[in-house]
N, C-alpha and C positions, 0 to 999 in steps of 0.2 A: 655603738658598732654590732650591726647584726654578725651574725656569723662567717657568713658570706663574704662580706670585706673583712674582717679581722684573718679568713683565712688566707685572701688574697695579699694581703700588709704581713702573714707570717713569710706567706710564700717568697714576695719580694724582699725580705729581710736574708733569707737563704738562699738567694742568689746572689743577692750584693756580697754575703760575707764569703761565699762560694770563689764569688770572681775575685772577690779580694785576695783569699789565697789562692787561688790559681794563677792569679796576675802578679803578686809577688814572687812567686816562685819560675813564673814566665819570665817575668822580669831578670831573675837570677840566669835565666837559663840565655835569654839574651846577651847579656852582658858578656857571658862567655863567648858566645856563638859572635858575636863582635871582635872581640877579643884573637878566635879562632880563624875569621877571617882579616882582620888585621896582618897575622902572622903568615896566614897562606899569601897575603898578596906582599908580604914584605918579601918573603923567599920566593915564590912564583911566579908575580906580576902577574900581567893578563896578555896572555900566549898561547902558543900553541899547547905547551905543557897544563899549564890551568885549565884550557877549555875542553882539552882531553880528560882531567877530572871531573871538571863540573859537569859534562856530558855524563862520565863512567856515573858518577854521583846519581845524578839528576834520573836514572833508569832505577837504582833499587829506593830512592827519595819520593817517585810519581808513584809506584806501586806500595809505597806507605802510606802514601794522601788516599791511593784512591781503594785500597785494600784494606788498610790498618786502620788510620785514623776519622779514612772518611768513614764509607760504607761498613765495615765491620761495625762499629763503636756505635755508630747510628741508626747501624741496625739491630743491635746485638741489648742494646740497652732498655728501649723501651719494650720489648719482649724479656726482658730480665724481669723488671719493674712491675710488669703485669703479672708473673707468677708468683713474684715475690707478695704482691698485693692479694694474690685470689688462690694459690695454693701453696703457700708457705715456703719458711727459706730452703728446708730441705729440698725441696721438689726443685727448686729454684737453683742449687747450688748443682745438683743434679745433673741440671741442663747445662750448667756454665762447666761443668768438666766433662762434658760429651764434648761439647761446642771446642776445648782447648784442644783433645784428642785429636778429631777431627780437623781441627784445624793444623797440627802441626804436620797430619801426615799428608793432605792437598799440599801445603807450602813446600813441606821436606821434595815433593815431586817437580811444582813450578820453579825450583830455587835451582833443581839439574837441569832442566829443560833450559833455565834461562842462561846457566853457563855454557850448553852445547851449542847453543843458535846465537851468544852474544857477537859473531861480526854480523850476523843479519840485523841485528836490531841497531846495532850501529852503523849500518848502509842504510838505514829506514830514518832515524832519527835525525842525522848528521850528515846529508848523503855529500855535503862538501867535505868530508873529510878523506875521501875518499882518494881523492889527490892528492893527499899526504900519507904516502906507504905508513913511515914512520909514526906517525899523528893514529893515522887509524888502529896499528898494531897495539901501540898502546892503549887509547882506549880500549880496547877488547883487552886486553888485561886485566884493566883495571874495574871494568866491567864482571867479570868472571870472580874476581879477588872478593867483590862487595856484595856479590848477588844474594847469597845466602843471609844478607841483613836483612830482608824482607820477612823472613820466618822468626827469626827472632824478634823485631818491630811488632808485628802481627801478635806474638805472642802478648808483649808488655800492650800493647792495645783494648786486647779480651781485657788481660789485669785489670787497665785501665778502666774499661767500662764495669766491671765490680765494683771495684772499689768508688766510683763516682755513684753509685746507686746505691752503695749502703755509707754513704755519708764523708769519705775519706776522699783529698782532693789531693794534696801538699805533694805524695811519691809520684804520682802519675805525670805532676806538672815539673815535677825535680829532675825527672827520667833522664832530660836532654841535656841537663848543666853533663852530665857521665859522657854522654856522646861527644859533645864538645870539647872535654876535656883529653878526653883519649885522642881527639884527633891531634890537638895540640900537644901532649905531650907525644906523641910520634913524631911529629916535623923533628924534637930534638934527640929523643931516642933511640926510634925502627929508621927513619929516612937517610939517616948518616949513615948509616951499615949497610943500605942496596942500593944496586948498581944502576936502579931510577930511584931518585930520591922519591916521587911522587908516588913508588907501592907502598912505600910506609904509610902515608895517609891511608890508603884503602883498607890495610891492615888495621889502622888507628877505627876506621868506621865498624870493622866485627866486633874490636874489644868493646866499641861504646854498647855495641849491640849487645853483648853479653851482661854487661853492668847494669843496664837499664833494666834488663828483666829481674834481676840476681834481687835489684833495690825494692820492688814489688811485692816477692815471695814474704818478706817477714812480714808488713804490711795485711796482706791476705789472710796469712796464717795468723796472727791478734783478731782477725774479723769471723775468724770456726771454717776459714775455707780452705780445704787439704789438697792438695794436688794427686795426691798419691790415693784417695778414698777412692772403690767401684765406681766404676762409668759407664755406660754401655758408650762404642761408639758413637751411634746413634742416638737421638731424642726426637721424642716429637715435637718440642721448641723449636730444635735447626733446621725444619722445614718451615715455621714461620719466617725465622731469620733470614733464611737463605730468599724465599720472596721475596723479602722486605731487600734484601742483600742485593741481588742480582740486577735491578735497576737503579741501584743506588750508585752503584760503581762507577757509572757517568755522571749519574744526577747530581751526585755530592760534591764531585771534583772537576767541574766545568775550568776554574781558576787555575789547575792544576795540568788540565790537558789546553788551555791557552798557553802556559809557559811550558810545552812541548812543541806546539806550533812555533813558536821564539823559538828554541831552540833550531827546530831544522830550517825555517827561514834567516836566522843569522847564522847559522855555518855556510848562507851562500854570501853574505857579507864580508864587510874587510873584516881580516884576523883580528882577533881579542873583540868581538862584537858581540860572543856569547859569555866574556866576563864581564863586561860592560850592563849585559842585562844583571846576568847573577848578583853583582855587588850593588847593584842600585832594589832589587827585589829583595837581598838580603837589610836592606835600610830599611824598607818600608814592612816588612817582616815583622819590626821589632814592634813599631805600637801596634801593629795588628793582632802580633801575641797576645801582647800582655793585656789589651783593653777587648778589643774583639773575639778573639777563638778563648780568652779567657772567660767572660760573660756567654759564650756560645757552648762551651762545654759546662758552665753553672746551670744555665737555665735548661737544658735538654733534662735532664732527670727531675726536674718540676712541672714542664709541661706535660714531661711522659706520665707522672701522678696524677695528671688533673685530667688529662687525656683518659687515662685508667679507670679513674673515675668520672667519667664522663658531666664534667665541669667544665664547663666550655665560659662562662663569664669570669671566672677565676684563670683560666688560660687565655682569655682575651687581654685582662687583667698582666697578670707575668709579663704576655710578650710586648704588650705596649710599653712597658715599663724597663722590659730588657734592649727593645729600640732605642727607646729615648737613652736613657744608656750610655750605649753605646754610641749615639750620635753625640752626645753631651763630653764625650773624650776623644772619639777621632778629629771631629770636623776641625778643630783647635790644632794637634796635631798636624792635619793635614797643611794648612796653611803653614803652617812653621814649619814642616820639612819644602815644603815651595819657597817660602823665602829665604829659609837658611841650608839650601840643599847643597851646594858650594862649598864652602865654608864646614860643613859634617861631613860629606866624604872627602876632602883635604886631611881633615883632622883623623878619621879612622883609617886611611889608608892611602895618604900619599906620603909614603918614603920609601926606599930601596928603591922596585923594580918596578915601582906603581908613580910615574912621574906626575907632572902636570897636563899634560895633553890626556892624559889614563882620567886625571881625575873631573876634567870640562867634561869627558863623554861619557863617564860615568853619572855625574851630577846631570847630564843633559838626562838622560837615562831617567833618572831618576823626577825628575820633572814632570814624565807622561806618566808614571807608577802611581806618583802620590796622588796627582787628578782623579784616582779612581778609588783611594783608598775608601774613602765613604763607604762608595759601594760594594768591595771586597769585606767591611764588615759586618755591613745589612743583610748582605744575602747569606751571610754564616748565621744569623739568627731564623731568618725565615725559612732556610730550609729544614733548619732544627726542629721548626714548626709543625713541618710538614711531616718529616720523619717520628716527631711523638705522636702524631695520629697516623701516624702507620699507612702513610700515604706517599707512595715512590713511584709513583708514575705522572704526575705531576711536574714534580723537577726537574724530571727527564726531557719530558716535550718542553719543559722553559730553557734547558744545559741545551739541545738541539738547537735550536734558534739561536740561541746565543754565541755558540761553537763556529756556527757554520758564518753568522756574520762576524767572529772574530777574524777568520783565515780571509774574509771583504778585506774588510778592514785595514791586515795585515800586508796582503797583497798591496792594496791602494797605493797605503800609506810610507811603506818602507822606501816607494820609488823616490818621495820627496823629501823624508825624516828620517831614512835608514834607520838604524834600530831604534831612535829613538819615537819612530810609526809603530812599530813592534809593541814598545810599551805603551803607547795611545791607545792603540787597539786591543789591548786586554781590558784598559780601564773603561772604554766605552762599548766592550761586552759586556763587561760587568754591571753595566750601569742598565745596558737593555734587560738581562739577566734578573736584576734586582726589580726593574720596574711587571715584570711578567708575572714574576711570582708571588710579589703583593695583589695584586689586579687578581690574582687565582686564591690567593689566601682569602682574601670579602668575599671573593663567590662561595668558599665553601664555607665559611663563618659568620657571614653577615656582618656588620658591623666591627668593625677594629681598633675603633678609638682614633682613625687616623687624622680627625682635627686637633685632636689633643697632641698628639705627634708633632703634624704641621707646626702647631702654635711653640710645643719647645723648640724642634730644629731652627725655626726663625730665630729665635734668641741667643739658639748658640751661634746661627752664622752670621749673627748680626754682631755678637763678641769676637766669634774670633776672625773677622776680617776687618774691625777697628783693632785688635791686639797687632794682628798680620802686618796692618801700616806701621802700627809703634813700634816693631821690632824692627822693621827694613828700617827703620829710622834710626834708631838706637843699634844696629848691625854696623850700619855705615860709619860710623865713631870708635866703635869700641874692638870690631872684629881687625884685625892687622890687615895689611894688602897683601901682597905676595911678596915672598920672600921671609915672611914672618919664621917667627920658632914653635916648635909646637907647643911650648908653655903658654905663648902669647895668645897664641889662637883657641885652645883649650880656653884659658880664662875668658876668653874674649864671647867664644862661645856661650859657653855655660852661663856669661851676664845675659849675655842677648837670648837664652832658652829662659831665663828665670824669671827675667823683667816680664816674656810673652807671660809664664804660669799667674806671674801677680796681677799681670793686665787685664787676662783674663778671667781670674778667680771676680775682684775688682768688678768688672761690666756684669759676667754672670748675678752676682749679690744683688746688684743695682736693678739687673734687671728681675729678679727676685724667680731665677730658675729654679723649679722642685731639685731637679737632679743634682745641685750642689748642696741642698739643703739636706737629703741622704748620702752621699756622699761623708760630709760632716759628721752626720747624727753618728752614721757608721765608724769613721775612723776616732771620735769622741767615746764611742762606747766602747771600739775596742781598747784605747789605751786607759781609760778607765777601769775596764778589765783588767789589764797587766798591773795595772797599779795596786788595785784590791788582792791580786795574786802575790805580789812580790811584799 
């Protein structure tokens, strides 16, 4: 094996290992997230109160993904990696400390402004709430309580970038577990003592923000990064981060902007439409976070190192590997969600105020969101490839086109499909965004190995479709009909999912999918390492 091939293989192993760590931690986070949503659905159902909380929570959450996990991390990691490679750890740490100080000042100002203009924000993103003074005032109150969360979570995101580049992925990926635990506990501990119980959820969000930041500090100290060491408020590297970040605020968050459009338009539809979309999106986020976002998080430091070294062949190899790995897992997940959407929603949420009709309408939204799961996932990888190359302009241009398309699709489709049309328009816009990005990346880098990627996708699609047909047949016999107990539904659904995993693995093995071999090699190697350690 020549040095270039060996280096590419080693980098792919790093990506697989990091994706496994992030994916495992994200799985735990998603489990607690689902428990959180089950608790919220149980206590608040889908209606005026839940819509108010989800709209209020969506504002700091959107800012988090726009300015924190989105543009901030993507802009910071390539520059921090470049400083580490070319100027050493001491200078890279100085730049990072300056970034933390400047970010804290700017976001404190944003939080104060956000609290002051909360009524205006609600009128803009949820105009339908103006017809209900009670719902409008409640949403404003919740927004004001949660707005400082953007400061806390942005500092968490910056800490995440530092740790990921230094090779530590677990603590940042585990941070959302603490947020979900804080919200769950707030329902039982804080909410009962509040005049408006939903206010306790907003307080729980703030507590979760503090806990997430506190988790990162010991690991940063272990890596030799100390917050309290001297640093200027300004560092030359921050200018480069700012140049990358400004367009990235829009370009890296097109999916979140699409969700915001959904909130705006859903507020004009029947009551509960926002909640249907929220719960359906939460289910889609489960595989998206565990597999796609985990791989995107893992691959960005590797791509940044290769871009800094100007090793484009290795860059192309790592990119193709990440895309094939994501599709290998996401496409069968998409098929499974479509086939089993109704029992999945029923198992997770159908209890208390979340009745059979709410279950049906949420599953309806899930069908259309799940259709675009492959595009949501692939866009994450392609956008990170551009940012590793420190190109922020191209994703912005493509994002503008896809957002315009999203709005057009939404206005047209909501007339016939109601909230399902809003979900479908999000999927269609992401598909368009992916196509445009791939075309642009190919122009930028030349050969991307698209034939190899296409061959891998074809094998994955064939395995997934056959698996989906068989799971549908199995589910008809083992998943109980309406009125089944929670236990019966659980075992029926778990049996269907397990059969799907076994069938997909069998077909992938039969077609000799290299991605299956890579995953099995990683799992067995990891198990062997654990056995040696014990």
